[in-house]
VMD Tcl script that draws the C-alpha trace (Angstrom):
set ca {
  {141.13 91.57 108.27}
  {139.83 92.37 112.01}
  {137.95 90.70 114.49}
  {135.24 91.72 116.47}
  {133.60 90.13 119.31}
  {130.14 90.18 120.19}
  {127.12 88.74 122.20}
  {124.38 88.81 118.99}
  {124.98 90.26 115.50}
  {121.28 91.76 113.79}
  {121.60 91.97 110.24}
  {118.90 94.72 109.35}
  {118.83 98.13 111.08}
  {114.35 97.97 110.64}
  {111.66 97.48 112.72}
  {112.45 94.32 114.28}
  {116.48 94.38 114.29}
  {116.35 97.48 115.93}
  {113.56 96.55 118.81}
  {115.21 92.82 119.01}
  {118.35 95.10 119.20}
  {117.69 98.00 122.02}
  {115.94 94.82 124.28}
  {118.92 91.89 123.76}
  {121.15 95.51 125.15}
  {119.31 96.61 128.05}
  {119.90 92.65 129.39}
  {123.78 93.13 129.19}
  {124.89 91.80 125.89}
  {127.27 93.33 123.84}
  {124.96 93.98 120.69}
  {126.29 94.80 117.27}
  {123.39 95.85 114.63}
  {124.04 95.60 110.67}
  {122.92 97.26 107.69}
  {123.70 97.86 104.40}
  {121.86 100.91 103.81}
  {122.75 104.33 105.33}
  {120.27 105.13 107.23}
  {118.43 103.15 110.18}
  {114.59 102.17 109.96}
  {114.00 104.07 106.24}
  {111.09 101.07 105.72}
  {109.51 102.69 109.38}
  {110.21 106.62 107.85}
  {107.57 106.04 105.12}
  {105.08 103.66 107.14}
  {101.49 104.98 107.33}
  {102.16 108.38 105.05}
  {104.82 109.13 106.89}
  {103.41 108.42 110.45}
  {103.78 105.14 111.37}
  {101.13 102.91 111.93}
  {103.12 101.62 114.91}
  {100.41 98.83 116.05}
  {96.86 98.00 116.57}
  {94.81 97.80 119.38}
  {93.02 94.26 118.75}
  {96.05 92.38 117.44}
  {95.07 88.49 116.98}
  {96.45 85.52 115.43}
  {93.95 85.71 112.50}
  {94.70 89.35 111.59}
  {98.14 87.17 110.01}
  {98.82 84.42 107.20}
  {101.27 82.01 107.28}
  {101.95 78.63 106.10}
  {101.53 77.42 109.98}
  {98.62 79.68 111.23}
  {99.55 78.70 114.40}
  {103.17 80.18 115.09}
  {102.59 83.51 115.70}
  {100.75 83.13 118.80}
  {103.20 82.48 121.85}
  {104.95 85.70 120.76}
  {102.47 87.82 120.29}
  {100.97 86.33 123.60}
  {103.43 87.24 125.36}
  {104.32 91.08 123.95}
  {100.58 92.18 122.95}
  {100.66 96.27 121.63}
  {100.11 97.20 125.21}
  {103.58 96.67 126.21}
  {104.68 98.35 122.82}
  {102.01 101.48 123.63}
  {103.69 101.52 126.85}
  {107.06 102.39 125.22}
  {105.61 105.57 123.12}
  {104.31 107.13 125.72}
  {106.27 106.69 128.14}
  {108.67 108.48 125.08}
  {105.85 111.09 124.95}
  {105.43 110.26 121.38}
  {101.58 111.92 120.88}
  {99.22 109.49 119.15}
  {95.84 108.86 117.90}
  {93.64 106.14 116.82}
  {92.07 105.85 113.39}
  {89.56 103.04 112.30}
  {89.34 99.61 113.29}
  {92.28 100.38 116.46}
  {94.97 101.54 114.23}
  {97.48 104.08 116.17}
  {99.36 105.84 114.52}
  {101.87 109.37 115.40}
  {100.17 112.83 114.87}
  {103.67 113.73 113.46}
  {105.48 111.84 112.23}
  {106.90 108.36 111.57}
  {110.89 109.81 112.83}
  {109.24 109.62 116.41}
  {108.86 106.04 116.18}
  {112.30 105.93 114.94}
  {113.96 108.62 117.20}
  {112.55 106.31 119.87}
  {113.66 102.83 118.70}
  {117.60 104.87 118.03}
  {117.69 107.07 121.63}
  {117.17 103.40 123.16}
  {119.16 101.20 121.35}
  {121.86 104.02 121.99}
  {120.62 103.67 125.62}
  {121.44 100.43 126.25}
  {124.30 100.43 124.65}
  {123.45 99.07 120.78}
  {126.42 99.31 118.33}
  {124.50 100.20 114.24}
  {127.12 100.21 111.92}
  {125.49 101.22 108.38}
  {126.42 101.32 104.69}
  {127.80 97.70 105.90}
  {127.68 95.10 103.34}
  {127.34 91.41 104.85}
  {129.67 89.35 102.14}
  {129.27 85.72 104.16}
  {128.28 84.35 107.18}
  {129.98 81.01 108.47}
  {129.05 79.06 111.90}
  {131.47 76.58 113.43}
  {131.58 74.71 117.22}
  {131.63 77.50 119.81}
  {135.36 79.26 120.72}
  {135.75 77.27 124.59}
  {136.34 81.21 125.55}
  {134.28 83.64 124.45}
  {131.48 80.91 123.43}
  {131.64 82.50 119.44}
  {129.74 80.90 116.79}
  {129.66 82.56 114.03}
  {131.78 84.70 111.71}
  {130.59 87.84 109.71}
  {132.99 89.23 106.65}
  {131.32 92.31 105.78}
  {132.85 95.24 103.46}
  {132.01 98.73 103.42}
  {129.31 100.42 100.65}
  {131.95 102.09 98.63}
  {130.75 105.82 98.28}
  {130.16 106.87 94.52}
  {132.37 109.55 95.01}
  {134.88 107.58 96.48}
  {137.46 106.57 94.21}
  {137.69 103.22 93.27}
  {139.49 100.60 95.20}
  {139.45 97.58 97.24}
  {137.17 98.05 100.84}
  {139.15 96.54 103.69}
  {137.25 93.52 104.70}
  {136.55 93.55 107.89}
  {135.32 90.27 110.28}
  {132.58 90.12 113.23}
  {132.26 86.86 115.73}
  {129.40 86.24 117.43}
  {127.53 84.07 120.31}
  {124.77 84.58 118.56}
  {123.15 85.64 115.19}
  {119.42 87.26 114.25}
  {118.11 87.48 110.91}
  {116.17 90.35 111.11}
  {116.47 91.57 107.21}
  {112.96 92.34 106.18}
  {111.57 90.80 102.90}
  {111.75 92.02 99.23}
  {109.15 94.72 99.41}
  {110.38 98.54 98.09}
  {113.12 97.54 96.71}
  {114.12 101.45 96.40}
  {114.45 101.25 100.56}
  {117.20 98.66 100.44}
  {114.97 95.28 100.16}
  {117.10 92.70 99.33}
  {117.05 88.59 99.25}
  {119.64 88.22 101.83}
  {117.80 86.87 104.52}
  {116.51 84.33 102.04}
  {120.15 83.41 101.47}
  {121.12 83.00 104.80}
  {118.33 80.73 105.34}
  {118.66 78.37 102.65}
  {122.68 78.22 103.69}
  {121.36 76.65 106.91}
  {119.30 74.26 105.63}
  {115.90 76.41 105.43}
  {113.21 75.98 103.07}
  {111.65 79.23 101.67}
  {107.65 79.76 101.11}
  {106.91 81.22 98.01}
  {107.76 85.14 98.08}
  {104.96 87.04 96.43}
  {104.40 91.22 96.82}
  {100.97 91.86 99.56}
  {98.87 94.52 100.69}
  {99.34 96.09 97.31}
  {97.01 97.35 94.25}
  {95.90 95.20 91.75}
  {96.13 96.53 88.20}
  {93.91 95.93 85.05}
  {94.56 96.15 81.17}
  {92.34 96.31 78.01}
  {88.71 97.42 78.64}
  {88.62 97.01 82.50}
  {91.45 99.01 82.94}
  {90.68 101.82 80.53}
  {87.18 102.22 82.62}
  {89.35 101.94 85.97}
  {92.18 104.83 85.06}
  {89.63 107.17 84.02}
  {87.95 106.65 87.59}
  {90.74 107.78 89.52}
  {90.97 109.31 92.50}
  {87.27 108.18 92.78}
  {86.90 106.34 96.33}
  {83.68 104.33 97.47}
  {83.79 102.32 100.65}
  {82.66 98.43 99.49}
  {83.18 95.09 100.36}
  {85.90 93.22 99.10}
  {85.81 89.59 98.90}
  {87.12 85.71 96.65}
  {86.84 82.80 98.28}
  {89.34 82.76 100.99}
  {88.13 86.24 102.37}
  {85.73 89.39 102.70}
  {86.84 93.19 103.84}
  {84.37 95.92 104.46}
  {86.75 98.97 103.17}
  {87.35 101.75 101.13}
  {88.52 101.06 97.29}
  {90.60 103.78 95.45}
  {90.13 103.85 91.64}
  {93.90 104.44 90.63}
  {95.37 105.63 87.17}
  {97.32 101.96 87.27}
  {94.26 99.42 89.29}
  {92.43 99.58 92.19}
  {93.58 100.70 95.37}
  {93.01 101.37 99.40}
  {92.57 99.47 101.97}
  {90.14 97.12 100.65}
  {91.91 96.32 98.04}
  {95.65 95.81 99.76}
  {94.08 93.55 102.36}
  {92.61 91.13 99.82}
  {96.17 91.03 97.94}
  {97.31 89.22 101.05}
  {95.05 86.23 99.88}
  {94.78 86.95 95.98}
  {96.79 84.23 93.64}
  {98.11 85.35 90.25}
  {94.52 84.20 87.93}
  {92.43 84.52 90.33}
  {89.16 86.90 90.37}
  {87.56 89.57 92.75}
  {84.49 90.02 93.78}
  {83.15 94.06 94.60}
  {79.74 94.87 96.41}
  {79.55 98.48 95.01}
  {76.28 98.72 97.26}
  {77.37 97.16 100.14}
  {74.18 98.37 102.06}
  {71.21 98.10 98.89}
  {69.96 94.63 97.87}
  {70.03 96.78 94.22}
  {67.79 93.79 92.89}
  {65.61 93.94 95.25}
  {65.54 98.11 94.86}
  {65.09 97.98 90.98}
  {62.10 95.79 90.84}
  {60.42 97.15 93.71}
  {60.47 100.47 92.27}
  {59.17 98.93 88.39}
  {56.31 98.15 90.34}
  {56.00 101.75 92.11}
  {57.72 103.97 89.42}
  {57.67 102.48 86.00}
  {58.94 105.55 84.22}
  {62.06 105.64 86.27}
  {65.71 104.95 84.64}
  {67.91 102.86 86.21}
  {70.35 105.87 87.30}
  {67.70 107.59 88.15}
  {66.68 104.36 91.09}
  {70.23 104.24 92.32}
  {71.35 108.20 92.25}
  {68.25 108.55 94.53}
  {67.44 105.60 96.38}
  {70.05 103.31 97.08}
  {71.18 103.63 101.08}
  {75.12 103.98 99.26}
  {75.33 107.00 97.10}
  {78.40 106.98 94.49}
  {80.11 109.30 93.08}
  {77.84 110.84 89.49}
  {81.32 109.86 87.40}
  {81.46 106.54 88.58}
  {77.20 106.11 88.32}
  {78.15 107.51 84.65}
  {81.32 105.25 84.00}
  {79.05 102.20 85.20}
  {76.07 103.12 82.76}
  {78.33 103.01 79.93}
  {79.60 99.70 81.15}
  {76.73 97.71 82.28}
  {73.56 99.10 80.87}
  {74.59 101.33 78.03}
  {71.91 100.36 75.54}
  {69.04 100.48 78.60}
  {70.81 103.92 79.13}
  {67.18 106.11 78.62}
  {64.73 103.24 78.46}
  {62.20 103.31 81.92}
  {62.03 100.33 84.40}
  {59.04 98.91 82.84}
  {60.80 98.28 79.81}
  {63.02 95.90 80.84}
  {62.59 92.70 82.07}
  {62.53 91.83 85.21}
  {65.67 89.00 85.05}
  {67.52 92.05 83.02}
  {67.34 94.13 85.80}
  {67.91 91.25 88.49}
  {71.25 90.36 86.51}
  {72.63 94.03 86.82}
  {71.87 93.94 90.37}
  {73.91 91.00 90.86}
  {76.55 92.51 88.94}
  {76.62 95.36 91.17}
  {76.36 93.75 94.27}
  {79.27 91.44 93.11}
  {81.60 92.84 90.50}
  {83.49 90.55 88.88}
  {87.29 91.10 88.18}
  {89.84 89.38 86.97}
  {92.58 91.75 87.52}
  {95.87 91.10 85.50}
  {98.57 91.80 88.31}
  {99.89 93.65 91.06}
  {102.54 96.49 91.10}
  {104.48 94.37 92.19}
  {107.16 94.77 95.23}
  {107.77 98.06 93.96}
  {105.15 99.46 95.86}
  {104.04 96.53 98.21}
  {104.28 97.14 101.99}
  {104.73 94.08 102.20}
  {106.25 90.48 101.43}
  {104.08 87.18 101.29}
  {105.73 83.53 102.24}
  {109.23 83.55 103.34}
  {111.64 81.70 105.64}
  {109.28 78.33 106.90}
  {108.49 78.28 110.55}
  {108.64 74.87 110.64}
  {112.12 74.89 111.73}
  {111.64 77.67 113.52}
  {110.98 78.19 117.40}
  {108.06 80.01 118.25}
  {108.71 81.05 121.47}
  {112.19 82.21 121.12}
  {112.09 82.13 117.41}
  {115.77 80.10 117.38}
  {115.85 77.71 114.45}
  {115.87 74.42 114.91}
  {118.49 73.44 111.89}
  {121.35 76.04 113.13}
  {122.02 76.83 117.01}
  {122.61 80.75 117.91}
  {120.86 81.74 115.03}
  {117.59 83.39 115.06}
  {114.89 84.83 112.33}
  {112.84 87.45 113.81}
  {109.99 89.95 112.14}
  {109.45 89.92 107.91}
  {112.18 87.49 106.47}
  {109.81 84.98 108.18}
  {106.26 83.33 106.99}
  {104.18 85.55 108.92}
  {102.37 88.07 106.81}
  {100.02 90.74 108.90}
  {97.23 92.21 106.99}
  {97.07 96.17 107.01}
  {96.00 98.36 110.21}
  {99.83 97.79 111.71}
  {99.69 93.89 112.05}
  {103.54 93.70 111.02}
  {104.59 96.27 113.52}
  {102.97 94.07 115.92}
  {105.04 91.10 114.34}
  {107.93 92.88 114.32}
  {107.56 93.87 117.72}
  {106.47 90.61 119.29}
  {108.73 88.55 117.40}
  {112.29 90.73 117.71}
  {111.07 91.28 121.86}
  {111.17 87.10 121.99}
  {114.26 86.74 120.56}
  {115.75 89.32 122.43}
  {114.79 87.46 125.46}
  {116.12 84.08 124.24}
  {119.85 85.53 123.25}
}
mol new
graphics top color blue
foreach p $ca { graphics top sphere $p radius 0.5 }
foreach p [lrange $ca 0 end-1] q [lrange $ca 1 end] { graphics top cylinder $p $q radius 0.2 }
display resetview
């Protein structure tokens, strides 16, 4: 075993870990970042369809979900999105705004990762990849160098290497930052290490679930949805907790698109969701009005020609088969007002019960995590163990789709770096 000494060791070379590291390094601290992956910032590279939705012009506490809704306020207020945008512009990374204030790279998410790594290098930060953290222990600070934590690691064995026991390395540090992320997208290296470390030092964990994730469906509804794979429409998606006016996408697995991903943050297993397929049109009123003025018209004709929201023919045909098949060729005059009213209510509030979600495999974030009650909202330091910090997604703080989770990574990482 060998011993190496640092002011701060950060476990996790993702967004929050790298951002905390570069700011800590700029303060003159000796910083080491450890990660078991073979490349830093893998989730950064795949985010935003490869263009990284790195922040949002409009960031507020209400864009985040946590058992403690107030926890994010301090860090977000002290590190607004403008600060990160200034760094992006300083590095001449071209970007553009999309709807709802979302900011994306013009070219590639690699531009953001390169910026972070360049800043880390300039600040003297060491990054060690392919490194497995085996044990973490804490004791009273050393009288000479102030080190409190001992982190025992082993290199991840190469598949091509001969089978042998890798030699462990022990790193010593005055402070330890857990920036391990959540459980989403395990193929990118996600693990439960951060939660294990939190529990080791007496922290509790809010139940974790996959979030910002598509819904799945079975039986006849599942077949209907699969038949519409590739169709996208603007809707209002809602449940008892939230409502979003955003696009919906039918897929071969279920329902996706921004409206579904956002709503998944507020959904619990076994609950229903409501989808207004005609958010700009009162369908009940429209059908009854046309029955009075044009009694010979068919339901599909009214919806196709007179609704403010124009559905694709494929979707309209599928809805007809599913919802008013028996009246498909019946003129309005021969359909009771009550039936038209019921159909309108369904189309303006189609209630569906997902069988589940696609899970961590495709989830963009993990809802839940280290409870914030025992963590300082100003410094991200544990109230249970001096010198231990938690930042980013490992905490019970989940942002909406739209750059909010990255902004939490930057803000929490910055707040932590100033306190190390």
